[in-house]
Each structure stands twice: as structure tokens, then as C-alpha cells.
C-alpha positions in Angstrom: -10.8 -6.2 6.5 -13.2 -8.7 7.9 -16.6 -8.0 6.3 -15.6 -4.5 5.1 -13.9 -3.3 1.9 -11.2 -0.7 2.5 -11.0 1.8 -0.3 -10.1 5.4 -1.3 -12.6 7.3 -3.4 -11.5 8.7 -6.8 -14.6 10.8 -7.0 -17.4 12.0 -4.8 -19.8 9.2 -3.9 -22.9 8.8 -1.7 -23.4 5.4 -0.2 -25.8 4.2 2.5 -27.0 7.8 3.0 -23.5 9.1 3.7 -21.2 11.2 1.6 -17.8 9.9 0.7 -15.7 12.7 -0.9 -12.9 12.4 -3.4 -9.7 11.2 -1.6 -11.5 9.9 1.5 -10.4 6.5 3.0 -13.5 4.4 3.7 -14.6 1.0 5.1 -17.7 -0.1 3.2 -19.7 -3.2 4.4 -19.4 -6.0 1.8 -23.0 -7.0 2.4 -24.2 -3.5 1.6 -22.2 -3.5 -1.6 -23.7 -6.9 -2.7 -27.3 -5.7 -2.1 -29.3 -4.5 -5.1 -30.1 -1.3 -3.2 -27.6 -0.1 -0.7 -29.2 -0.1 2.8 -28.9 3.0 5.0 -25.9 2.8 7.2 -26.1 3.9 10.8 -22.6 5.4 10.8 -20.5 7.0 8.1 -18.1 4.6 6.4 -15.4 7.2 6.2 -12.3 6.3 8.1 -10.2 9.4 7.3 -11.1 12.5 5.4 -7.9 14.3 4.2 -7.7 18.1 4.4 -7.1 20.1 1.2 -3.3 19.7 1.8 -3.3 15.9 2.6 -3.8 12.7 0.6 -3.8 9.0 1.2 -0.7 7.5 -0.6 -1.0 3.9 0.4 -3.0 1.5 2.7 -2.0 -1.6 4.7 -4.3 -3.9 6.7 -3.3 -5.9 9.7 -5.3 -8.2 12.0 -7.0 -5.4 13.8 -5.9 -2.1 12.2 -5.8 -0.1 9.0 -2.6 1.9 8.4 -2.4 4.7 5.9 0.6 6.3 4.4 -0.5 9.9 4.4 1.0 12.9 2.6 0.7 16.0 4.7 1.8 19.0 2.6 3.9 16.5 0.6 5.7 15.1 3.6 5.0 11.4 4.4 3.7 10.0 7.6 1.9 7.0 9.0 -1.5 6.9 10.7 -3.0 3.9 12.4 -6.8 3.5 12.5 -8.7 1.1 14.8 -12.4 0.4 14.7 -14.3 1.4 17.8 -18.1 0.9 17.7 -19.3 2.8 14.7 -16.2 5.1 14.4 -12.5 4.8 14.1 -9.7 6.1 16.4 -6.5 7.3 14.8 -2.9 7.4 16.1 0.1 9.0 14.3 3.1 6.7 14.1 6.5 8.4 14.5 8.3 9.3 11.2 11.0 11.9 10.3 10.2 15.2 8.7 10.5 15.9 4.9 10.5 12.2 3.9 8.4 9.8 1.9 7.0 6.7 3.5 6.2 3.6 1.4 4.3 0.6 2.7 5.9 -2.7 1.7 3.8 -5.4 3.3 1.6 -6.3 6.2 0.3 -9.5 7.8 -3.5 -9.8 8.1 -3.1 -12.5 10.6 -0.8 -10.5 12.9 0.1 -6.9 13.6 3.5 -6.9 11.7 4.0 -4.3 9.0 7.1 -3.4 6.9 7.7 0.0 5.4 10.6 2.1 4.2 11.4 5.8 4.6 13.7 8.0 2.5 14.4 11.7 2.1 16.4 14.0 -0.1 19.3 13.6 2.4 18.3 10.3 4.0 19.0 6.9 2.4 16.2 4.4 2.2 15.6 2.6 5.5 13.5 -0.5 5.9 11.7 -0.9 9.2 9.4 -3.4 10.8 6.5 -2.1 13.0 4.3 -3.8 15.5 1.2 -1.8 14.6 -0.7 -2.7 17.8 1.9 -1.2 20.1 3.0 1.5 17.6 6.7 0.4 18.0 9.1 -0.1 15.2 12.7 -1.2 14.6 15.1 -0.5 11.7 16.0 -3.7 9.8 18.2 -2.4 7.0 19.7 1.0 6.0 21.0 1.7 2.5 24.6 3.2 2.6 25.0 6.9 2.2 26.3 7.8 -1.3 27.3 11.4 -0.6 28.1 13.7 2.3 24.7 15.1 3.3 26.0 17.2 6.2 26.8 20.1 4.0 23.2 20.5 2.8 19.7 21.3 4.2 16.2 20.7 3.0 13.6 23.5 3.0 10.0 23.7 1.9 8.5 26.8 0.5 5.4 27.7 -1.4 4.4 30.4 -4.0 1.1 31.6 -5.4 0.6 30.5 -9.0 -1.2 32.7 -11.6 -4.7 31.9 -10.2 -3.6 32.3 -6.6 -3.2 28.6 -5.8 -0.4 27.9 -3.4 2.2 25.6 -5.0 4.7 23.9 -2.6 8.2 23.0 -3.5 11.3 21.5 -1.8 14.7 23.2 -2.0 17.8 21.2 -1.3 20.7 23.6 -0.9 24.2 24.1 0.8 23.9 25.2 4.4 26.2 28.2 3.7 24.6 29.2 0.4 24.4 33.0 -0.1 21.2 34.4 -1.4 22.9 36.4 -4.2 21.4 34.5 -7.2 24.6 32.7 -8.0 23.7 29.1 -7.0 23.7 26.6 -9.8 20.2 25.1 -9.5 18.2 22.3 -11.2 14.4 22.6 -11.1 12.6 19.2 -11.4 8.9 18.8 -12.2 6.3 16.4 -13.6 2.7 17.4 -13.0 0.7 14.6 -14.6 -1.2 11.3 -14.3 -1.8 11.7 -10.5 1.9 10.9 -9.8 3.4 12.8 -6.9 6.9 14.1 -6.7 8.0 13.0 -3.3 11.2 13.3 -1.2 13.6 10.7 -2.4 17.3 9.8 -2.1 19.3 10.2 -5.3 22.9 9.1 -4.7 24.2 10.1 -8.1 22.6 13.6 -7.9 24.0 14.0 -4.4 27.5 13.0 -5.3 27.8 14.7 -8.7 25.7 17.8 -8.0 25.2 18.5 -4.3 28.8 17.8 -3.3 30.0 20.2 -6.0 28.0 23.0 -4.3 24.8 22.8 -6.4 21.2 23.1 -5.3 18.1 21.4 -6.7 14.3 21.9 -6.4 11.3 19.6 -6.6 8.2 21.5 -7.7 4.8 19.9 -6.6 2.7 21.3 -9.3 -0.9 20.5 -10.2 -1.5 17.5 -12.4 0.4 15.3 -9.9 -1.0 13.4 -7.0 0.5 15.3 -4.1 -2.9 16.4 -2.7 -5.0 13.5 -4.0 -7.2 13.1 -7.1 -8.4 16.8 -7.0 -4.8 18.1 -7.5 -4.5 15.9 -10.6 -7.9 16.7 -12.0 -7.2 20.5 -11.6 -4.8 20.3 -14.6 -6.5 18.0 -17.0 -7.3 18.7 -20.6 -8.1 22.4 -21.1 -6.7 23.2 -17.7 -3.2 21.9 -18.5 -1.8 25.4 -18.6 -2.1 25.5 -14.8 0.8 23.0 -14.5 3.0 25.2 -16.7 2.0 28.3 -14.7 2.8 26.5 -11.5 6.2 25.5 -12.7 7.0 29.0 -13.9 5.8 30.5 -10.6 8.3 28.3 -8.7 11.1 29.4 -11.0 10.3 33.0 -10.4 10.1 32.5 -6.7 13.6 31.0 -6.6 14.9 34.0 -8.5 13.0 36.5 -6.3 14.4 34.8 -3.1 17.9 35.2 -4.5 18.4 31.4 -4.5 19.5 31.5 -8.1 19.1 33.6 -11.3 18.1 32.8 -14.9 21.8 32.4 -15.9 22.2 29.7 -13.2 18.9 27.9 -13.4 18.3 24.7 -15.4 15.3 22.5 -15.6 14.8 18.7 -16.0 11.8 16.7 -17.0 11.1 13.2 -18.4 8.1 11.8 -20.4 5.2 13.9 -19.2 7.9 16.0 -17.5 9.2 16.5 -21.1 5.9 18.1 -22.0 6.4 20.4 -19.0 10.0 21.4 -19.7 9.5 21.8 -23.5 6.6 24.2 -22.8 8.6 26.0 -20.1 11.3 26.6 -22.7 8.9 28.0 -25.2 6.7 30.0 -22.8 9.4 31.4 -20.5 12.8 31.2 -22.3 14.0 34.1 -20.2 13.7 32.2 -16.9 16.2 29.3 -17.7 19.6 28.9 -19.1 19.4 25.2 -19.9 16.9 22.3 -20.1 17.3 18.6 -20.1 14.3 17.0 -21.8 14.2 13.2 -21.6 11.9 10.9 -23.7 9.6 13.8 -24.2 6.2 14.5 -25.6 6.7 17.7 -27.6 4.3 17.6 -30.6 1.0 17.5 -28.8 -1.1 17.8 -31.9 0.1 14.4 -33.1 0.9 12.5 -29.9 -2.3 10.4 -30.2 -1.0 9.0 -33.5 2.1 7.5 -31.9 2.4 4.3 -29.8 0.4 4.5 -26.5 -0.5 8.1 -27.3 -4.2 7.5 -27.7 -4.4 6.1 -24.2 -3.5 9.5 -22.8 -6.4 11.5 -24.4 -8.1 11.6 -21.0 -5.1 13.5 -19.7 -4.3 15.9 -22.5 -7.4 16.1 -24.7 -8.2 14.8 -28.2 -6.4 16.7 -31.0 -9.0 15.2 -33.5 -11.7 17.4 -32.0 -11.2 21.0 -33.3 -12.1 22.7 -30.0 -9.6 20.6 -28.1 -7.0 20.9 -30.7 -7.2 24.7 -30.4 -6.3 24.7 -26.7 -3.7 22.0 -27.1 -2.0 24.1 -29.9 -1.8 27.0 -27.6 0.8 25.3 -25.4 2.3 22.5 -27.7 6.0 23.2 -27.8 6.5 22.0 -31.3 3.9 24.4 -32.7 5.0 27.3 -30.5 8.7 27.2 -31.3 9.8 30.4 -33.0 13.2 30.6 -34.9 13.8 34.2 -33.9 13.7 33.5 -30.1 16.9 33.0 -28.1 16.0 29.8 -26.3 17.9 28.2 -23.5 20.4 25.4 -24.4 18.3 22.3 -24.8 19.6 18.7 -24.3 17.2 16.0 -25.5 17.4 12.3 -25.1 15.3 9.5 -26.6 15.2 5.8 -27.1 14.6 4.3 -30.6 12.8 1.4 -29.1 10.6 3.3 -26.7 7.1 1.8 -27.1 5.4 4.5 -25.1 6.9 7.9 -25.9 7.8 7.8 -29.6 11.3 9.1 -30.4 9.8 11.2 -33.2 9.0 13.8 -30.7 12.7 14.2 -29.8 14.0 13.8 -33.3 11.9 16.5 -34.9 12.3 19.2 -32.4 16.0 20.1 -33.0 15.1 21.0 -36.6 13.0 23.8 -35.2 15.2 24.6 -32.2 18.3 24.9 -34.4 20.9 26.0 -33.6 20.4 25.6 -29.8 19.6 21.9 -29.4 21.5 18.7 -28.8 19.8 15.4 -29.3 21.0 11.9 -28.2 19.3 9.0 -29.9 19.8 5.8 -28.0 19.5 2.6 -30.0 18.9 -0.7 -28.1 18.5 -4.3 -29.0 17.4 -7.1 -26.6 20.8 -8.8 -26.7 23.2 -5.9 -26.7 24.2 -3.1 -24.4 24.8 0.5 -25.5 28.0 2.3 -26.4 28.4 6.0 -26.6 30.9 8.7 -27.2 31.0 11.8 -25.1 29.6 15.0 -26.7 30.1 18.5 -25.5 26.8 20.3 -25.1 26.6 23.6 -27.1 26.8 26.9 -25.4 23.8 29.2 -25.8 23.6 30.2 -29.4 26.1 27.5 -30.6 25.5 25.0 -33.4 23.4 21.9 -33.1 24.8 18.5 -32.0 23.4 15.1 -32.8 24.7 11.8 -31.5 23.5 8.3 -32.3 24.3 5.6 -29.7 24.3 2.1 -31.3 24.4 -1.3 -29.7 27.9 -2.4 -28.6 29.4 -5.5 -29.9 
């Protein structure tokens, strides 16, 4: 912006005699950055310092303003910043509650900005804003894919094992009785600084919510809901914190009477497959079923498979005995026990997945037998896929395996 670089700090930094903390939004003079020795700055370059429950999720620059998409306790909002002397003024732009806000584009020669908003019950809406006047108009709205009038969105939090408050969203029927009978899906991810935000899922609404179901999005550590610190809190030997957070949310749902172990299922994909496979092995009594898509399950060998070595900074290095020891303590493949009555597990994979190797999914049913179903999806660049329906096993039933081959 002009002669300043707008940035967010990934770690604590001191520049020009001023502290810039992890997650701060700052405007740093380009001339000071180019100097061999940074000169002392008369004013702090920090534009916005998020609280412990806030994070900057995106930034747009117009002719005279900086606009940040800010998560405040995982709900999205927009804040406009304007330079004034050596400081910045800030103005909140109006947005709905319990939504995510994504910045699309902005003009640096004018004050126009485009953004879209979506929520669990609100379809994506594209708007254009005049940042200078803080006015906006809706340009396009996606059509509703299900009847949202029958459901409500609530946000709760629960203390994890170490006392950290873990927020989560509950989408439930308005007239739901708290008698533990609600069919409920619990979603989680908890990795790579990726936040789980409010989002509109038409298929989930049509096929699950309209049938009286509820679902939950857990904002566990390892994700990016509260900035880099929330992610870093669950790296490497602290990975167990993510799993403890997820289990704490499940127990809170049961304690509140929202659902019960017999009516609670979990879902996770990729890194979420690490989460859900560990949830099954560490807390099999909390869930009745698990859908585990494209998962990492054998964490002592993940680094030997495609792309795996690039994730060592996230999970640790199994080649180092000390790190292998704490990885083995949670790695689902090593922790599976044949005598345990696990929930029904439904695993999917892709034979051409060049990131999460299908070997993770293919090997696990051998240990989970007889409680796992696996779907192997085969793809070729020039063909689609064809598949035959399979009935998932009931708890304790025999294993099922299905291969999906390219259609002719």
C-alpha cells in the first residue's frame, strides 16, 4: 500500500524498535525493509493486534484503506483500517452472525471490494462494497438447497484435558429434545493452520438436516481458527492436544443431551483421517460409526509415501527414535487391538492419490476386521468411475471391500 508492505506475522518479530507479535497485521515501510539495518520507527507498524480469540483470515487493499477479514471466536467479520498520522483507525463493516467471510478482490485504484458470505444455513452471497462509505450491495445469491427454517445454529465451548476452551458449532433442529436421541455427525480437522469455518453444504442439508439430523463442527487445536498460535499448539509432540479436544467436544455433546454414543458418528478426511482414526482407537466408546476418507493411519510410515516427508514439520520425524516414540503412542495403525469392540468404520481412498497414499486405507481393515468397510476408488485421466452400492456392516458384522473401476 503506497510505500508500505502489508503483512501478517507468522512468528514474533521486533522491527524498528517495535514488537510485532504472532498473528498481528502490520504495515512496514519498504524503505526500512531495504535498509541494511532497520531504522527506528517513530510509531508502531502494527495495524491490528488480534486478541487470543481472534485471527486475521484475509486482507484486501484499496486506494486508501486496508480491509481485513477477521475471525472473532470463529465467526467471520470485516474491519476497515484507515491511516491517520502515525496510527490507524478501524471501523467494523456490517456482516451477519455465525458466518464466514471471504475476500474475493479489491481495486487499488478505487474503493471497490468484492466479498462473499456463507453460513451453515445461509447460501453463498456475493457482495460489492464501497469501502470508503462502508456501504455494500448484494450482487448474486446462490439458491437454497434445503429448508433451513427447521434448524438453528448454536455455538458452545468445552474445556479440553488441559483446560483450554474449545469452541464448536452445533446445527440442530429447532424442536430437538435434549434426550440423547439425535443422530449427530461430528466433523473435525485440526491441522496445517486450516480453520473449520461456517459453510453452506447443500447435500448435507438436504440429505441429513431435512431428515432430522444434527451436525457439529469442532474447532480444535492444530487448525487456524485463532491464528498461528492455535496451529502451533498441536504440532509434533503436542499432537495429542487435537485428539483430546475432539474427544472433549464429543463428551460435551453427550453431557448436554444432544446425542449419545449410540447416535454419534464422526467424519474426517486427509489430516482429518488422522484425527478420526485416532478417535476410534482412543475412545471407541464415544462413537458408533466413523467415516474416514483418504486417511493417514500408519503414522510411523507416512514419511515413506508420496508427499509424506513434506509433513514432518507437522507430525514429527519417525526416523528419529525419540519422535517415533510419541508418534507411536497415537498412531492408529499401531494402536488397533483385535479384542476391542470398535465403532463401525467406513474408509475411502483413491488409488491415484498422489498425496495421501491409499496404502493407509487398504491396510487398516486387516487389523480392524471384522468391523471395517473400505472403498477403493480407481481413476484414469480419460474415464469416469462406476460403483455398485454396498451396505455398510452393522457393529460387529463382517468386513466389506469394494473396488470401483473406471467406467467404459
